[in-house]
MARTINU-144214 format. One record per residue: x, y, z negated of N, C-alpha, C in turn. Coordinates in steps of 0.02 Angstrom, whole numbers, plus 50000, padded with zeros to 5 digits. Atoms other than C-alpha are relative to their C-alpha. Layout:
<sites>
XYZXYZXYZ ...
</sites>
This chain:
<sites>
500474996350037476984843646825500525003349942 499604995950038477804858546729499874997849923 500065002050075478224855546532499585005049975 500284994750032477104864046422500475003749954 499444996350040478024878746333499804997849926 500075001150079478334876546145499565005949977 500384994950035477174885646027500365007049976 499614994150027478504897145967500255003750062 499924996649931478824901746153499335004150020 500664996649988476944905646165500005005749946 500004994750044477124916945998500405005950028 499464994249985478704926046069499625004150053 500354996349953477624930546227499475003949978 500624995850029476064935046127500255006549961 499534994050030477244947046023500155004150046 499724994049948477954955046175499365003650024 500504997049969476234957446251499615003749953 500394995950038475364963646098500375006449972 499594993750006476764975546068499965005550050 500174996649951476524981746232499435002550008 500674997050008474704984246209499915004849960 500024995950056475024993146053500275006950020 499704993949974476175004846147499605003650052 500544997549954474955007546282499385003449979 500534995450032473545012446168500305005649966 499794994050032474605024046078500125005450051 499874995549952475085032546244499335002450026 500654998149982473195032946292499705004649952 500354994950050472785040546119500285006249995 499664993449996474095053746143499685004250052 500254996649939473205059946307499595006349968 500454994550024471765069546212500375005449964 499654994250040472995078246091500515003750059 499504996449947474195083446241499625004250031 500394994649963472765089946335499755005449963 500194994150038472105099946195500585005149990 499454994350003473885107846175500045002850063 499984996649935473885111946353499425004350018 500634995149997472235119046346500075006549954 499944994050049472685129946198500545004550029 499444995649966474285135546298499605004550060 500324996649957473125140546448499605004849979 500354995150033471995150046330500325006549988 499504994750013473495159246268500165005150063 499754997049934474045163746439499325004650034 500644996549979472175168846493499905006449956 500094993850050472085180246331500505005250015 499484995149982473735188446371499855003550065 500284997549929473105191446553499465005049978 500554996050015471525198146488500195006049952 499754995550045472305209046349500425005150042 499574995949953473515216446485499585004950029 500444996249970472035223546580499595004449950 500344995450057471095228546424500455005749969 499664994550030472495238546356500155005050055 500114994949948472565248846524499445003349988 500544995050013470865253446505499895002249939 499994996650077471005257946315500445006450010 499584993549993472475269046375499775005250043 500384994549950471525277546516499395003249967 500464997650046470125279546392500315006049943 499564995850046471325286746265500165007250034 499804994649956472075299246403499395004750007 500524996049997470355304846442499735003249946 500114996650057469895308546268500445004549975 499504995550018471505316946231499955006950039 500124993349962471315328246380499385003149993 500494994950029469665332346327500015004149943 499814996650060470245337146160500385005250008 499424993849978471655347246244499645005150021 500564994549968470365356846339499635004049949 500394996950049469375360446193500565005449948 499354996650041471095365446101500195006750036 499814995049961471475376946247499485005249999 500434994350011469905385946230500005002949951 499994996750068469925388446049500635004449998 499434995050011471715395146072500005006250033 500014994049964471315407046198499435004749956 500444996350042469845412346084500375004249952 499624997550056470985413945937500485006850014 499544994349986472215424946039499655006650021 500374994449996470785436346093499895002849945 500194995950077470295439645912500545003549973 499474997150017471905445545878500115007250015 500094993449970471555461045982499615004449953 500424995850045470985475145871500044998749930 499975000650066471425468245707500555004149968 499574994550028472155481645591500244997749933 499855002150060472175472345438500624994349998 499495004350005473885463945404499894993349982 500155007150021473195449145308499624996650044 500445003049959471865446345426500324997950064 499565000149948473165448045573500494993549990 499565005450023474345434645475499544993650006 500425006250003472885422445449499844997750068 500305002549932472375422545631500644998250036 499515003049976474105420145680500254992949982 499825005950042474315405445558499514995250046 500395004249959472795397545654500194999050070 499735000949939473505400745817500574995450003 499565004250007475025392345762499894992149996 500175006850017474075377045705499664997250062 500335003049941473095375745860500594998950061 499365001849964474825377445961500324993049993 499725006750019475475362845871499584994150017 500425004149979473955353745897500054998250074 499914998849927474075358146081500594995350027 499335002849979475855352346088500044991749987 500085007150018475475335046000499534995850057 500475003449950474085331346121500375000250074 499705001249939475175335246270500504993950001 499515005250003476525324046213499694992649999 500335005249993475245310946178499724997650065 500315001649931474495312246350500484997050035 499455003049964476195310646423500204993049985 499695007350012476765295746329499434994350019 500485004749974475025287046370499974999350077 499855001149930475375291346552500464995250021 499435004549990477025282946547499764993049981 500165007550014476225267246463499544997450051 500455002249943474905267046598500374997550059 499545002549945476225268046733500314993649998 499505004950018477275254246653499614993250009 500555006250008475775241946628499694999150067 500455000749933475055245746798500574997050047 499435003049966476825242046870500094993149988 499875006450024476855225746771499414994950029 500555004949977475205219346851500094994950038 499885006149951475925208746988500294994649966 499655004850031476995199146870499484997049953 500635002550047475465197546743499544995050044 500405004549961474465190846889500284994150017 499625005849976475795179746953500054994749940 499925003750052476055172946774499304996649989 500595003950019474255168446746499744995250055 500115005449939474065160446925500444994549991 499485005050009475635150346887499754995349935 500275005550067474835144846714499434995950022 500585003749978473245139646796500244994450057 499615005249955474215129246940500334994949959 499675005150041475245121546806499484995349953 500505003150045473675116546707499694995050044 500365003049952472815110246864500484993150017 499555005649980474375098946909500044995349930 499965004150065474535092646723499354995350009 500705005350001472545086646737500144995350049 499945004949948472935077846897500634994649980 499445005250018474535069346839499774996549934 500315003150059473605065846667499524995050015 500635005249978472125057446753500394993650037 499655005249969473295047446864500444994749958 499735003950047474305042246712499654995849964 500475004550039472815037046617499744993950043 500235006449951472295025746765500484994749998 499395005449998474025017946770500024996049927 499825003550068474105014046581499224995349986 500605004950005472205006846586500204993850035 499945006149956472654996246730500564995249970 499465003850042474274990546634499644995849955 500465003450051473144986646489499644994950016 500535004949978471854977546581500554993950023 499565005649978473344967146662500234995949937 499715002550059474184964046491499454996949964 500505003550038472554959046405499894993350042 500085006549961472304946246548500564995349992 499455004250007474094939946534499964996749927 499975001550064473854939846337499504993649997 500545005950002472144928546360500364994250025 499725006349975473084917046468500514996349956 499485002050044474604915046355499694996749936 500305002050060473544912446209499574992750007 500225006349983472794897046292500424994249978 499545004950014474324888346248499974999449917 500155000550068473804889746062499564994449972 500425005050019473264873145988499395002149964 500694996950030471404874145930500134999149931 499795000550077472014867245752500245005749963 499854994450029472814882945722499805006450021 500284994749961471854894945830499725004549948 500364995350044470784901345682500435003349960 499374996950038472394904545576500345005750044 499664994549947473154913445729499515006350001 500474994549983471614923945761500005004649932 500084996350072471474929045573500625005049998 499344996549997473314934045577500045005550043 500014994949952473274944345736499485004749981 500554995150020471614952045679500225004849946 499764996850069472414957745511500735005350026 499374996950003474114963145573500315001550085 499824998749928474094964045766500794997850022 499355001549979475904964445843500294996849933 499555000450068476614964545664499844991549966 500145007150032475894946345633500574995050020 499425004149973477464939245719500715001949986 499374997250009479194940145682500574993150024 499455004449971480854932145772500404998349941 499585001950046482074922245677500664999750038 499314999449968483944926645718500504998349948 499525001450042485344918645630499794997649936 500385002350070484194911145495499765005349962 500334994550042483524928545455499365001650032 500554997949974481754933245471500025008250019 500034992749972481684949545577499415003849974 500524995150020480114955445492500155001949923 499834998250064480664955745310500745000049986 499274999850015482594952145321500194994349955 499885005050038482434936945217500414994250031 499785006149968483554921645253499584993449985 500455006850014482684904445284500584994549994 499545005650002483494886545264500074998150076 499845004249930484334877345404499564997050019 500405004849972483024865445403499345004250033 500614996549957481614878745444500335002850064 499744997149939482744886745566500054994550062 500035005749957482824869545651499174998150015 500685000349986480874868445643499785005250048 500214994849957480564885045721500304998450070 499755001749933481764879345866499684994350028 500365005949969480794863345884499275002650020 500594997249982479244874045908499474999049946 500465001050039478274870245748499685006849977 500334993750011476984882445681500165000649928 499734998550064477844891045528499895007349995 500134993850022477534906345426500545001649950 499384997550043478864916545335499664999549931 500285001350066478684911745153499895007349954 499974992450035479004931145103499515004550027 500544995449983478014941645223499494997250042 500615004049975476884928145302499955001450085 500024999049938477344932545477500114993150048 499845007249946477284917845632500635000650018 499364999849974478934912845667499984997650073 499865002149933479724910845840500895001850013 499224998050005481704910045881500055005950052 499874993949957482364926245943500774999650019 499345000249980484114920945965500224994750052 
</sites>
């Protein structure tokens, strides 16, 4: 019949398992935060995709409006030029020429604006395949992330379940007379309820213990650090 493990060996294993459970829970808790960040990234990509197409629509609308204004300006310019015929008064003629010059300046500005808008439309239209690919890739990446995240969560939970079972089995080695004290300590401090002792130094608070207490820890006695209150086990 195999020898029963020392209490301090049980504590060492409980410490390891509880630290592993804490790490697992930390990873599980990170999942929703990472998912939210990836969702925000996907939303940014979606908005950029939408904005690109909306920009093209707005540019086409601007071009149409400017072309309408240009047509009106051409009509007004032709009318002004017709009105110069037959003007004998020099001041009236100069005033009309000033109006014509203003109309021509407006026309030139509109023509430049229309040309610039057409150039923008051509460039953004040419970029559509790249924009569509970027959006499609973003959706694929997010879908792959979701699949991987789901599989990872399943692995973490399976590990968590197995570790909890191992911890329960290990804790069966704790004597009944100290079980309530043990339960109270781990409930309050979790994995931090334990501390290894190495070279007579508590690894929890770095305080040195006596040679006698070092021997007692090695012998498997239930001892707490007099400074930090952690349950001792030999770690060297």
